[in-house]
LOKOL-776913 format. One record per residue (C-alpha): residue number from 1; residue in one letter; z, x, y. Coordinates in steps of 0.25 Angstrom, whole numbers, plus 5000, padded with zeros to 4 digits. Layout:
// residues N
+-----+------+------+------+------+
! seq ! type !    z !    x !    y !
+-----+------+------+------+------+
! NUM !    A !    Z !    X !    Y !
...
+-----+------+------+------+------+
***
This chain:
// residues 338
+-----+------+------+------+------+
! seq ! type !    z !    x !    y !
+-----+------+------+------+------+
!   1 !    A ! 4491 ! 5037 ! 4117 !
!   2 !    I ! 4491 ! 5022 ! 4117 !
!   3 !    G ! 4476 ! 5022 ! 4122 !
!   4 !    A ! 4472 ! 5033 ! 4113 !
!   5 !    T ! 4476 ! 5025 ! 4100 !
!   6 !    L ! 4471 ! 5012 ! 4104 !
!   7 !    A ! 4456 ! 5019 ! 4109 !
!   8 !    A ! 4456 ! 5027 ! 4094 !
!   9 !    R ! 4458 ! 5013 ! 4086 !
!  10 !    G ! 4451 ! 5004 ! 4095 !
!  11 !    K ! 4440 ! 5002 ! 4104 !
!  12 !    P ! 4439 ! 5000 ! 4120 !
!  13 !    G ! 4439 ! 4986 ! 4122 !
!  14 !    D ! 4448 ! 4982 ! 4109 !
!  15 !    R ! 4460 ! 4973 ! 4114 !
!  16 !    A ! 4473 ! 4978 ! 4111 !
!  17 !    I ! 4485 ! 4966 ! 4110 !
!  18 !    L ! 4499 ! 4972 ! 4117 !
!  19 !    L ! 4512 ! 4968 ! 4110 !
!  20 !    Y ! 4523 ! 4974 ! 4116 !
!  21 !    A ! 4537 ! 4971 ! 4122 !
!  22 !    P ! 4538 ! 4973 ! 4137 !
!  23 !    G ! 4538 ! 4988 ! 4142 !
!  24 !    L ! 4530 ! 5001 ! 4141 !
!  25 !    D ! 4526 ! 5000 ! 4129 !
!  26 !    F ! 4516 ! 4988 ! 4132 !
!  27 !    I ! 4513 ! 4995 ! 4144 !
!  28 !    M ! 4507 ! 5008 ! 4138 !
!  29 !    G ! 4501 ! 4999 ! 4126 !
!  30 !    F ! 4493 ! 4992 ! 4138 !
!  31 !    I ! 4489 ! 5005 ! 4146 !
!  32 !    G ! 4486 ! 5011 ! 4132 !
!  33 !    C ! 4475 ! 4997 ! 4130 !
!  34 !    L ! 4469 ! 5001 ! 4141 !
!  35 !    S ! 4468 ! 5016 ! 4140 !
!  36 !    A ! 4461 ! 5013 ! 4128 !
!  37 !    G ! 4451 ! 5003 ! 4134 !
!  38 !    M ! 4458 ! 4992 ! 4125 !
!  39 !    I ! 4460 ! 4979 ! 4132 !
!  40 !    A ! 4475 ! 4975 ! 4129 !
!  41 !    V ! 4480 ! 4961 ! 4128 !
!  42 !    S ! 4494 ! 4960 ! 4132 !
!  43 !    A ! 4501 ! 4950 ! 4123 !
!  44 !    T ! 4516 ! 4945 ! 4120 !
!  45 !    P ! 4524 ! 4950 ! 4107 !
!  46 !    P ! 4526 ! 4938 ! 4098 !
!  47 !    D ! 4540 ! 4934 ! 4100 !
!  48 !    P ! 4546 ! 4930 ! 4088 !
!  49 !    S ! 4553 ! 4919 ! 4093 !
!  50 !    R ! 4542 ! 4912 ! 4097 !
!  51 !    I ! 4533 ! 4918 ! 4087 !
!  52 !    K ! 4524 ! 4907 ! 4086 !
!  53 !    R ! 4519 ! 4905 ! 4098 !
!  54 !    T ! 4519 ! 4921 ! 4103 !
!  55 !    L ! 4512 ! 4924 ! 4091 !
!  56 !    G ! 4503 ! 4914 ! 4093 !
!  57 !    R ! 4499 ! 4918 ! 4106 !
!  58 !    L ! 4496 ! 4933 ! 4101 !
!  59 !    R ! 4488 ! 4929 ! 4090 !
!  60 !    N ! 4479 ! 4919 ! 4101 !
!  61 !    I ! 4478 ! 4932 ! 4108 !
!  62 !    V ! 4473 ! 4941 ! 4097 !
!  63 !    A ! 4463 ! 4931 ! 4094 !
!  64 !    D ! 4457 ! 4931 ! 4107 !
!  65 !    C ! 4456 ! 4945 ! 4110 !
!  66 !    E ! 4454 ! 4951 ! 4097 !
!  67 !    P ! 4462 ! 4964 ! 4099 !
!  68 !    R ! 4460 ! 4976 ! 4091 !
!  69 !    F ! 4475 ! 4982 ! 4092 !
!  70 !    I ! 4490 ! 4977 ! 4094 !
!  71 !    I ! 4497 ! 4987 ! 4102 !
!  72 !    T ! 4513 ! 4986 ! 4102 !
!  73 !    T ! 4525 ! 4994 ! 4098 !
!  74 !    A ! 4528 ! 4999 ! 4084 !
!  75 !    D ! 4541 ! 4990 ! 4085 !
!  76 !    F ! 4533 ! 4978 ! 4087 !
!  77 !    A ! 4521 ! 4980 ! 4078 !
!  78 !    R ! 4533 ! 4981 ! 4067 !
!  79 !    Q ! 4537 ! 4969 ! 4071 !
!  80 !    A ! 4522 ! 4962 ! 4073 !
!  81 !    R ! 4522 ! 4963 ! 4057 !
!  82 !    A ! 4529 ! 4951 ! 4056 !
!  83 !    M ! 4519 ! 4942 ! 4062 !
!  84 !    F ! 4508 ! 4947 ! 4055 !
!  85 !    G ! 4509 ! 4935 ! 4044 !
!  86 !    M ! 4507 ! 4924 ! 4055 !
!  87 !    A ! 4496 ! 4932 ! 4062 !
!  88 !    P ! 4489 ! 4940 ! 4053 !
!  89 !    E ! 4479 ! 4944 ! 4063 !
!  90 !    L ! 4489 ! 4951 ! 4070 !
!  91 !    A ! 4490 ! 4960 ! 4057 !
!  92 !    Q ! 4475 ! 4963 ! 4058 !
!  93 !    L ! 4477 ! 4971 ! 4073 !
!  94 !    E ! 4480 ! 4984 ! 4073 !
!  95 !    W ! 4493 ! 4987 ! 4080 !
!  96 !    I ! 4496 ! 4999 ! 4087 !
!  97 !    A ! 4511 ! 5004 ! 4090 !
!  98 !    T ! 4508 ! 5010 ! 4104 !
!  99 !    D ! 4523 ! 5015 ! 4104 !
! 100 !    E ! 4520 ! 5024 ! 4092 !
! 101 !    I ! 4506 ! 5031 ! 4096 !
! 102 !    P ! 4509 ! 5045 ! 4098 !
! 103 !    A ! 4507 ! 5051 ! 4112 !
! 104 !    E ! 4498 ! 5060 ! 4107 !
! 105 !    E ! 4487 ! 5051 ! 4106 !
! 106 !    A ! 4487 ! 5050 ! 4122 !
! 107 !    A ! 4477 ! 5063 ! 4121 !
! 108 !    Q ! 4468 ! 5055 ! 4113 !
! 109 !    W ! 4466 ! 5046 ! 4124 !
! 110 !    T ! 4453 ! 5046 ! 4133 !
! 111 !    P ! 4449 ! 5034 ! 4143 !
! 112 !    S ! 4442 ! 5022 ! 4139 !
! 113 !    A ! 4429 ! 5018 ! 4144 !
! 114 !    Y ! 4434 ! 5003 ! 4142 !
! 115 !    E ! 4438 ! 4999 ! 4158 !
! 116 !    R ! 4435 ! 4983 ! 4158 !
! 117 !    V ! 4445 ! 4976 ! 4151 !
! 118 !    A ! 4459 ! 4979 ! 4152 !
! 119 !    F ! 4466 ! 4968 ! 4144 !
! 120 !    L ! 4468 ! 4953 ! 4140 !
! 121 !    Q ! 4478 ! 4945 ! 4148 !
! 122 !    Y ! 4481 ! 4932 ! 4140 !
! 123 !    T ! 4487 ! 4921 ! 4145 !
! 124 !    S ! 4501 ! 4916 ! 4140 !
! 125 !    G ! 4494 ! 4904 ! 4131 !
! 126 !    S ! 4504 ! 4894 ! 4136 !
! 127 !    T ! 4494 ! 4884 ! 4139 !
! 128 !    G ! 4484 ! 4889 ! 4126 !
! 129 !    T ! 4478 ! 4900 ! 4119 !
! 130 !    P ! 4482 ! 4913 ! 4127 !
! 131 !    K ! 4470 ! 4917 ! 4135 !
! 132 !    G ! 4465 ! 4932 ! 4139 !
! 133 !    T ! 4461 ! 4937 ! 4153 !
! 134 !    V ! 4451 ! 4948 ! 4153 !
! 135 !    I ! 4457 ! 4959 ! 4162 !
! 136 !    T ! 4450 ! 4971 ! 4165 !
! 137 !    H ! 4454 ! 4985 ! 4172 !
! 138 !    E ! 4448 ! 4980 ! 4184 !
! 139 !    N ! 4455 ! 4967 ! 4185 !
! 140 !    L ! 4468 ! 4974 ! 4183 !
! 141 !    L ! 4466 ! 4985 ! 4194 !
! 142 !    H ! 4461 ! 4974 ! 4203 !
! 143 !    N ! 4474 ! 4966 ! 4202 !
! 144 !    H ! 4483 ! 4977 ! 4202 !
! 145 !    A ! 4476 ! 4982 ! 4216 !
! 146 !    L ! 4478 ! 4968 ! 4220 !
! 147 !    M ! 4492 ! 4967 ! 4218 !
! 148 !    S ! 4495 ! 4982 ! 4223 !
! 149 !    E ! 4489 ! 4978 ! 4235 !
! 150 !    R ! 4498 ! 4965 ! 4238 !
! 151 !    F ! 4510 ! 4972 ! 4234 !
! 152 !    E ! 4506 ! 4985 ! 4242 !
! 153 !    H ! 4511 ! 4994 ! 4232 !
! 154 !    D ! 4511 ! 5009 ! 4233 !
! 155 !    R ! 4515 ! 5020 ! 4225 !
! 156 !    T ! 4532 ! 5017 ! 4229 !
! 157 !    S ! 4528 ! 5001 ! 4222 !
! 158 !    H ! 4537 ! 4998 ! 4210 !
! 159 !    W ! 4534 ! 4986 ! 4200 !
! 160 !    L ! 4545 ! 4980 ! 4193 !
! 161 !    S ! 4540 ! 4970 ! 4182 !
! 162 !    W ! 4547 ! 4961 ! 4172 !
! 163 !    L ! 4536 ! 4952 ! 4169 !
! 164 !    P ! 4530 ! 4951 ! 4154 !
! 165 !    V ! 4519 ! 4961 ! 4152 !
! 166 !    Y ! 4510 ! 4950 ! 4144 !
! 167 !    H ! 4508 ! 4942 ! 4157 !
! 168 !    D ! 4499 ! 4945 ! 4166 !
! 169 !    M ! 4508 ! 4948 ! 4178 !
! 170 !    G ! 4517 ! 4957 ! 4170 !
! 171 !    L ! 4505 ! 4965 ! 4164 !
! 172 !    I ! 4496 ! 4967 ! 4175 !
! 173 !    A ! 4505 ! 4968 ! 4186 !
! 174 !    G ! 4518 ! 4972 ! 4180 !
! 175 !    A ! 4514 ! 4981 ! 4171 !
! 176 !    L ! 4501 ! 4987 ! 4175 !
! 177 !    L ! 4499 ! 4986 ! 4189 !
! 178 !    P ! 4509 ! 4997 ! 4192 !
! 179 !    I ! 4502 ! 5007 ! 4183 !
! 180 !    S ! 4488 ! 5003 ! 4191 !
! 181 !    V ! 4493 ! 5004 ! 4203 !
! 182 !    G ! 4503 ! 5016 ! 4201 !
! 183 !    I ! 4517 ! 5011 ! 4205 !
! 184 !    T ! 4529 ! 5009 ! 4198 !
! 185 !    G ! 4533 ! 4999 ! 4188 !
! 186 !    T ! 4544 ! 4994 ! 4180 !
! 187 !    Q ! 4543 ! 4984 ! 4169 !
! 188 !    M ! 4555 ! 4976 ! 4164 !
! 189 !    P ! 4555 ! 4967 ! 4151 !
! 190 !    P ! 4553 ! 4952 ! 4155 !
! 191 !    G ! 4564 ! 4948 ! 4146 !
! 192 !    R ! 4575 ! 4956 ! 4153 !
! 193 !    F ! 4570 ! 4948 ! 4166 !
! 194 !    L ! 4571 ! 4934 ! 4159 !
! 195 !    Q ! 4585 ! 4939 ! 4151 !
! 196 !    K ! 4590 ! 4943 ! 4166 !
! 197 !    P ! 4581 ! 4939 ! 4178 !
! 198 !    M ! 4588 ! 4949 ! 4188 !
! 199 !    R ! 4585 ! 4961 ! 4181 !
! 200 !    W ! 4571 ! 4959 ! 4187 !
! 201 !    L ! 4578 ! 4961 ! 4200 !
! 202 !    R ! 4587 ! 4971 ! 4196 !
! 203 !    A ! 4575 ! 4980 ! 4192 !
! 204 !    I ! 4568 ! 4978 ! 4205 !
! 205 !    S ! 4582 ! 4982 ! 4211 !
! 206 !    A ! 4583 ! 4995 ! 4202 !
! 207 !    Y ! 4570 ! 5001 ! 4201 !
! 208 !    G ! 4565 ! 4996 ! 4216 !
! 209 !    A ! 4554 ! 4988 ! 4212 !
! 210 !    T ! 4543 ! 4984 ! 4222 !
! 211 !    T ! 4536 ! 4973 ! 4215 !
! 212 !    S ! 4540 ! 4964 ! 4205 !
! 213 !    G ! 4539 ! 4951 ! 4202 !
! 214 !    G ! 4534 ! 4938 ! 4192 !
! 215 !    P ! 4534 ! 4924 ! 4191 !
! 216 !    N ! 4542 ! 4913 ! 4199 !
! 217 !    F ! 4552 ! 4911 ! 4189 !
! 218 !    G ! 4556 ! 4926 ! 4190 !
! 219 !    F ! 4561 ! 4925 ! 4203 !
! 220 !    D ! 4567 ! 4911 ! 4200 !
! 221 !    L ! 4575 ! 4917 ! 4190 !
! 222 !    C ! 4581 ! 4928 ! 4195 !
! 223 !    V ! 4587 ! 4918 ! 4207 !
! 224 !    R ! 4594 ! 4911 ! 4195 !
! 225 !    K ! 4600 ! 4923 ! 4188 !
! 226 !    V ! 4604 ! 4932 ! 4199 !
! 227 !    T ! 4619 ! 4933 ! 4201 !
! 228 !    E ! 4626 ! 4937 ! 4212 !
! 229 !    A ! 4631 ! 4951 ! 4204 !
! 230 !    D ! 4614 ! 4954 ! 4201 !
! 231 !    F ! 4614 ! 4957 ! 4217 !
! 232 !    E ! 4623 ! 4970 ! 4216 !
! 233 !    G ! 4614 ! 4982 ! 4219 !
! 234 !    L ! 4600 ! 4972 ! 4219 !
! 235 !    D ! 4590 ! 4977 ! 4229 !
! 236 !    L ! 4576 ! 4971 ! 4228 !
! 237 !    S ! 4572 ! 4978 ! 4242 !
! 238 !    S ! 4560 ! 4985 ! 4234 !
! 239 !    W ! 4554 ! 4972 ! 4228 !
! 240 !    K ! 4542 ! 4971 ! 4239 !
! 241 !    N ! 4534 ! 4961 ! 4229 !
! 242 !    A ! 4541 ! 4950 ! 4223 !
! 243 !    F ! 4528 ! 4943 ! 4217 !
! 244 !    N ! 4529 ! 4930 ! 4210 !
! 245 !    G ! 4518 ! 4923 ! 4203 !
! 246 !    A ! 4514 ! 4918 ! 4187 !
! 247 !    E ! 4520 ! 4904 ! 4191 !
! 248 !    P ! 4521 ! 4896 ! 4203 !
! 249 !    V ! 4530 ! 4903 ! 4215 !
! 250 !    R ! 4541 ! 4893 ! 4220 !
! 251 !    A ! 4545 ! 4895 ! 4234 !
! 252 !    E ! 4560 ! 4890 ! 4229 !
! 253 !    T ! 4559 ! 4902 ! 4221 !
! 254 !    L ! 4556 ! 4913 ! 4232 !
! 255 !    N ! 4565 ! 4907 ! 4243 !
! 256 !    R ! 4575 ! 4908 ! 4231 !
! 257 !    F ! 4572 ! 4921 ! 4226 !
! 258 !    A ! 4571 ! 4927 ! 4240 !
! 259 !    E ! 4584 ! 4922 ! 4245 !
! 260 !    V ! 4593 ! 4926 ! 4234 !
! 261 !    F ! 4590 ! 4940 ! 4232 !
! 262 !    E ! 4586 ! 4943 ! 4247 !
! 263 !    R ! 4601 ! 4949 ! 4247 !
! 264 !    A ! 4596 ! 4960 ! 4237 !
! 265 !    G ! 4584 ! 4964 ! 4246 !
! 266 !    F ! 4573 ! 4954 ! 4241 !
! 267 !    Q ! 4564 ! 4951 ! 4251 !
! 268 !    R ! 4555 ! 4939 ! 4252 !
! 269 !    S ! 4543 ! 4946 ! 4258 !
! 270 !    A ! 4542 ! 4952 ! 4244 !
! 271 !    Y ! 4537 ! 4938 ! 4239 !
! 272 !    G ! 4524 ! 4939 ! 4232 !
! 273 !    P ! 4519 ! 4925 ! 4226 !
! 274 !    C ! 4506 ! 4928 ! 4218 !
! 275 !    F ! 4497 ! 4921 ! 4208 !
! 276 !    G ! 4489 ! 4926 ! 4196 !
! 277 !    L ! 4483 ! 4923 ! 4184 !
! 278 !    A ! 4477 ! 4931 ! 4171 !
! 279 !    E ! 4464 ! 4928 ! 4175 !
! 280 !    G ! 4465 ! 4934 ! 4186 !
! 281 !    T ! 4470 ! 4946 ! 4182 !
! 282 !    L ! 4484 ! 4944 ! 4188 !
! 283 !    C ! 4487 ! 4943 ! 4202 !
! 284 !    C ! 4477 ! 4933 ! 4210 !
! 285 !    T ! 4485 ! 4931 ! 4223 !
! 286 !    L ! 4497 ! 4938 ! 4229 !
! 287 !    G ! 4506 ! 4938 ! 4241 !
! 288 !    K ! 4505 ! 4949 ! 4251 !
! 289 !    K ! 4517 ! 4960 ! 4251 !
! 290 !    T ! 4527 ! 4956 ! 4263 !
! 291 !    A ! 4521 ! 4941 ! 4264 !
! 292 !    P ! 4530 ! 4931 ! 4261 !
! 293 !    P ! 4525 ! 4922 ! 4253 !
! 294 !    I ! 4519 ! 4908 ! 4258 !
! 295 !    I ! 4526 ! 4896 ! 4254 !
! 296 !    M ! 4521 ! 4882 ! 4257 !
! 297 !    G ! 4527 ! 4868 ! 4258 !
! 298 !    V ! 4517 ! 4857 ! 4252 !
! 299 !    Q ! 4517 ! 4843 ! 4249 !
! 300 !    P ! 4522 ! 4839 ! 4234 !
! 301 !    Q ! 4512 ! 4828 ! 4234 !
! 302 !    G ! 4501 ! 4834 ! 4240 !
! 303 !    M ! 4503 ! 4845 ! 4229 !
! 304 !    E ! 4502 ! 4834 ! 4217 !
! 305 !    Q ! 4488 ! 4830 ! 4225 !
! 306 !    G ! 4483 ! 4844 ! 4225 !
! 307 !    E ! 4485 ! 4846 ! 4239 !
! 308 !    A ! 4494 ! 4856 ! 4247 !
! 309 !    K ! 4498 ! 4848 ! 4259 !
! 310 !    L ! 4509 ! 4856 ! 4267 !
! 311 !    D ! 4524 ! 4852 ! 4267 !
! 312 !    E ! 4535 ! 4857 ! 4277 !
! 313 !    T ! 4544 ! 4847 ! 4270 !
! 314 !    A ! 4556 ! 4849 ! 4260 !
! 315 !    D ! 4548 ! 4843 ! 4250 !
! 316 !    A ! 4537 ! 4852 ! 4249 !
! 317 !    T ! 4532 ! 4860 ! 4237 !
! 318 !    M ! 4532 ! 4874 ! 4241 !
! 319 !    L ! 4521 ! 4881 ! 4238 !
! 320 !    V ! 4521 ! 4898 ! 4237 !
! 321 !    G ! 4509 ! 4905 ! 4240 !
! 322 !    S ! 4503 ! 4914 ! 4229 !
! 323 !    G ! 4496 ! 4924 ! 4239 !
! 324 !    H ! 4483 ! 4928 ! 4241 !
! 325 !    A ! 4470 ! 4932 ! 4233 !
! 326 !    G ! 4470 ! 4948 ! 4230 !
! 327 !    I ! 4460 ! 4959 ! 4233 !
! 328 !    D ! 4446 ! 4956 ! 4229 !
! 329 !    M ! 4452 ! 4943 ! 4224 !
! 330 !    L ! 4446 ! 4929 ! 4227 !
! 331 !    V ! 4456 ! 4917 ! 4221 !
! 332 !    E ! 4449 ! 4902 ! 4219 !
! 333 !    I ! 4458 ! 4889 ! 4216 !
! 334 !    V ! 4448 ! 4883 ! 4209 !
! 335 !    D ! 4447 ! 4867 ! 4201 !
! 336 !    P ! 4442 ! 4872 ! 4186 !
! 337 !    V ! 4437 ! 4859 ! 4184 !
! 338 !    T ! 4426 ! 4859 ! 4195 !
+-----+------+------+------+------+
***
């Protein structure tokens, strides 16, 4: 129904900005864009407590991608009117409340012939103006195949994610991969995890999730916040793929997490350190399932000089390998100056 509505009001290739709280409304809006041949653009809804910065980021994205629509829920569309005085260009766009579209509109949907660009993934903008990466349908399907091959997914696999859908890891892996490869996916709002990190592990236990992960700080938070009462009924034996990426993977965190949660059935072999970036769709390198992470000690002084010299002493800097390049993927480390 969403796809039919967008197709009736726009043309294939038009950009649509998605402004949603985490949840199924976002996923339905995203899939609706793709089914209409529109290019989806995920954006964080402006935060009233940080309106200058968050609204500024949205305005930069609007100026860059020149969208035709903003799609959201009816509640947020009403709240957004208060921003029009600070961002008059938003009032010029067509706002569509997807939760008010009648289900009967689905009868008007026809497949779109536009199959090139799926969405634009914007950088955070923390070091400058947000920059958009063009992600095609082929990019998306290839990256999903890469991750599923390494995770050895089958129909019994269950992916659980607390990651924000505005970030490439939360969107491409957490929200879209289960749909793409046909496995079960469970979404958890990021705020629920940040309030009480152990909710993440309790959810893995309750749903029997096999794949879940996030940045290194997420594992570290669980170690710091867990209490003895949290272990009651906690069963992490189903967790076969605990990926760790998006920021430096720390050997100390991996060791502490495994030591603390092995009593709940967590297996060190589940770790999958990885490396990715939006410009590579998402995942570029990933460890193989059941293979323990490669951890290497190097001399701190050598690292300062750009050299990795092995060091087995207690003073060594411990580096964690981020896995291997995926299917049909070439990874090069280059000097941008030369």
